[in-house]
N, C-alpha and C positions, 0 to 999 in steps of 0.2 A: 519498446514494444513487448507485448505479452499476449497470452491467449486466455479467454474467459468465456464459458458457456458456448464452446465451439466457434467463437468469433475471434478474429485477429483484432487486437486493440492497439491503437496508436495514440500518442498524446503530444500535445504542444504545450504552450505556456499555461493555458487555462481550459483547454478543450480536450475531450477524449472521444475518439472516433472508434466505433465498433463496426466491423465488417458484416457482410451477409454471412450467416452460419455456414461453416465448412467451405466457404469460397473466399479465401483469405485476401484476394486482390480485388474484390468487388465491394464498393462503398456506395451503391445505388440506394438513395433514401426513399424513392417512390417507385411503384410499378404501375404503369398506365394511369398515373395521376392518383393512385391510391397508396395509402400507408398500410403495409402488411406486416404481420408479426416477424417475418423473416427478412425484412428490409434492414439495411444498415442505418445507423443513427449516430448522432453526436450529442454528447453530454457536456454542458458548460459547468465548470466548477465555480459556483457562486460564492462570494465572500464579501464582507464589508471592508476587508483589507486587500491590499494588492499582493496576492499570493501566487507564487509560481509552482507548477507541478514539479515534484522531485522524483517520485517513483510510483510504481504500481506493483502490487503483489497479489496474484490470484490465490484463493482458497475456497471456502464455502461461499465467500463473498469476494468482491474485488476491493482490496485495501488500496487507498490512494493517499500518498503523502504529499503535502505542499509545504511551503516555507512557514506557514502559520497554523496548520491543522492537519488532522488525519480524518479522512472521509471513508465511507463505505458505499459501494454501489452493488445493488442487488435487485431482485424482483419486487414489485409492489405486492403481488400475490403469487403463491406457488401453484395456483390453479391454471395459470397460463404460462406460455413459453416466455422467456426473457427476451424482450424486444423493445421497439421504439415506444410503445404505449404501455408496457409493463416493466418499468424500471424506475428506480429511485436512487438518489444520491443524498446521503446524510452526513453531516459533520459529527464526529464522535468525541474526539479529544482535540485540544488546542495547544499541543506542545510544538508542533512544527518539526520539520526535518531539515538537516543540513545537506542532503543530497547523497549521503552514503547509502548504497543499495541495501535494502533490508534483507534479512535471512528468515526463511521459515524453518523453525526448529520444532519438531513434533507438529502440533496444530496451532502454534503461536508464531506470529511474525515478531522478530526482534529488529528494532529500528533505533537509529541514533537521532536524538532530538535536535532542534535548531541550534542549540548552543554547541553541539558536537561533544558535549561532556557527559551526557547521560545515555545509557543504553536502556531502552524501554521495551517491555514485553506487552504486546497487544493481546488482550483477552476479553472474552465476552463476560460482562459483569452483570450487575443487577439491572432489572427493567429492560433487558435485551439491548443494553448499551455497551459498547466496547470501552475498555479502560486501557491505559498505557502506563503501568507501574515501573518505576525506576528499578533497575537491577544492580546498580552499583552505589546505592546510598551509604552502605557501610564501608565503602572503599573509594571515595570520591577522587583520591589522589591517582588512582589507576588511569583515569582518563583526563589527567591534568592538561593535556594538549588535545586539541580536537581530533576525534576519530574520523578518518577519511576513507577507510576501506575495512571490510570485515569478512571473517570466515568462521565456520563452526566445525569442530571435530567432535563427533559423537563417541568415538572409541579411542583409547581405552577409558578416557574420562570425558565428560561433557564439558567442552571448553569453547568459549566464545573468544576469538582473537580479533583485536582491533588494531589496525595500523594507525598510529597517531601522526599528526602533522609534523612533529619533530623527528619522525623516523623510527621511533621506538615502538615496540609491540606491547599492547595491553592485553591481559588475559583475565577472563572472568569465568568462574565455574557456574554453569547453568544447568540445573536439573530439569529434565523434561517431564 
């Protein structure tokens, strides 16, 4: 679970439920038979593959990682409040995630891809599309065993720590 645009957000295998704003235990989707901007709603993560949700990370958008892709949930238009009729979900990258919880470092989420061997930084690229560039291309041996847990230490140096499946720690320098 997480919070986004004053809504409590819960996820299951392919569905994401957004609560009524500032009323975190209410998931009423209609009021007197009407769909209102402040009603709760559910988003179905559509894909041509069988993908399971792995994580959600709020920032200026809601980043959603599945086993096969990374998606973004945000408003259709900033002229209206985020709600049941003013929301969109778009796939942006197709690396997939292994389930390791992502970390927000500065304004960028750092995630582990589906292989568990690549740490990727999600950033807004050309044409308002997000990219997910590998951060350990020059040192692939560091994550020779799947990364299963991560932490970031900003001081005294910017270090991304990844606990590998074999019990060893991997460390990457990451400049914010």
